[in-house]
N, C-alpha and C positions, 0 to 999 in steps of 0.2 A: 216786699221784694228782697231778694237776697243782695247782700253787699259783697259776697265773695268774689274773688278773681279767678275766672276759669282760664284754661290754656288760651293763648292768643289766637284770635280768629273765632272762638266759641262764645265769646261774649261773657257778660257777668250778672246780667239781670234778667230774670224770666218774666215776660209779659203775662198779663192776667189770662186765665183760662177763657176759652171761647164759649159762648152760649148758643142756644138754638135761634136766639133772636137776631144773630148777626146776618147782615145782608150778604156779606161775602166772608166766607171763612178761608183763611190762608193756612195751608198745611205744608210742612217741610217734608221732603222725601224720606224714605226709610234708609237705613244704614248702608254705607259701602265700606270696603276695605280702607278707603282713604280717610274715613272718619275715626278709624282706630289708631291708638298711639303706636309709633310716633305720627303725628298728624302730617298730612300732605295737602298742598294747595290743589284744589280741584278745578274751580272756575269752569271754563268751557270743556274740560276734559270729560269725555262721554263715558264716564264710570257707571257700572251697573250695580244693582243692589246685591248684597251678599245674602246668605240664608237668614241671618237675623233681620235684615232689611225687608225681606218678603214676609216674614212673620210679622213685623211691625206693620207693614202695610195692610196685612189681613186684620190686625187688631184696629187700625185706623178705620177700616171699612165698617167694622162693627160699632165703633164709636159714633160714626156720622150717619148710620143706617136709619136712625130714628129722628133726624133733624130736618127732614123734609126737603133736602137738597134737590133742586130740579135742573141744575146744569153743572157740568164738570169741566174744568179747565186745567191745563197743565203746561209746564215748560216742555220743550221738545227734547231736552236731554234725557238719556236713558233712565237715570236713577229717579227722576220725577216722573216720567211718562209710565214707567213700569209700576210705580206706586199707584198712579192714577188708574191704570188698567185694572189693577187688583181691586181698588175701591169700586171702580165702575161695574165690575162684574158682580159685586155684591149689591149695589143699589140700582142697577139697570141702566147705567148711563155710559155713553162712549165719550172719552175725554176729547176735548178740542185743544189741539196743540198750538202754542204761541211762543215763538222764540224770544220775544221781549221779556218773558218771565224767567229766563236763564239766570243762573248765578253770575256774579261779576266776572268780566274777563280779566284773569290774573296775569295776563301776558307772559313773560318769560319765567315767572315763578311757578306756573302750572306744572303739576307732576313732581315738584321738589318738596322735600321735607321742610317743615317750619324751621327746625333746628339748623339745617344746612343753610338756608337763606339768612337766618340771624348770624351765622358765622361768616358767610361769604360777603354779605351785603349789609352790614350792621346799621349804617345810617338810614338807609331806605326801610329796613325793617323797623327801626325805632319810629320812623315816620308812620308806618302802617299801625303800629300800636297806638299811636295818637289819632289816626285816621282822620276824619273830618273833611270839610268841604274842599280843601285844597289837594287831597291825597289822590294820586294816580298810580296804578300799578305799572311798573316799568314794562313798556310794550303793550299795555292793556288799557282798560278804561278807568275812568275816575268813579267815585262813589256817587257823585252827582249825576253822571251819565247813566249809571245803573238805575238810580232812583227815578229819573225822568222816564226811561223806557218802561219800567215796571208800572209806574203810575199810569202811563198811557194805556198799557194793557188792561189794567183794572178799571180805568175809565170806560173801556170798550165792553168789558163784562157788564158794568152797570147799564150801559146804553143798550145791550142786548135785551135786558129786561127780564131775563130768566133767573129769578132770585127766589130763595137763596141759592148761592153758587159756592161750590168748593173749588178752590184754586190750589193745585199742588205745585210747589216750586222749591225754593232753596232757602237756606238760612240767611244768607246775605240779602237776598231779595226781600224777605220779610223784614229784616232789621233795617233796611233803608226806608221801608214804608213806616215802621214804627218811629223812625227819627223824624218823619214829617209831622208827627203829632207830639213831638218833644220840643220844647222851647229852645234847646240847645242845637236842634238840627242834627246834622251828620256827625257833630262832635260827640253825640251820645251813641254812636255805633257800637262800640265795644262794651257798652253798658247793658246791652240786651243779650239774652241767650235763647235760642230757639233749638230745642232738642230734636232729634230725628223723629218724625211724624207728630211733632208738637203742632197745635192748632191755636191760631188766634183770630179774634174777630176784627174785620175791617170795615 
């Protein structure tokens, strides 16, 4: 795994590639303009895919087409649901939308550039770089709250029994789940990176 430090919020360690034996495959949505430098906090902002993101979604569809996926789930935010619909058209499944799979609520930082928040709110921005169990976005939710709701959604996917399943969601939603399998817990949040349309096994 890489030890390089990526831009804040994009993480630094890539999880291992997913295989067809995964019971649930977690996929990040395709690219949006907010994913391009200079980076902007998205959170609950309902940003849509750009042209690159739609191409990436089509590529994701081809990658999962032979994996025997029998159910398709997605965050209800447009960037995830559009990705899921593009995949679903290829594999013959309709996405089931669940708001619990959303990205973390970034509160008053949503829509703002990372660099502007770093300039205007340096102490809380530094706390964000440390993340961890105690961190809460100003006016938003904590990483623990996001982790708990995403896990509850994935538990329901398991209980539905239609596996293997593909779940299209967000970088932060996948990273809080990866933290559940790391002995450091949420302190490891910034040590993972999940690129657009990256897929990990859960």
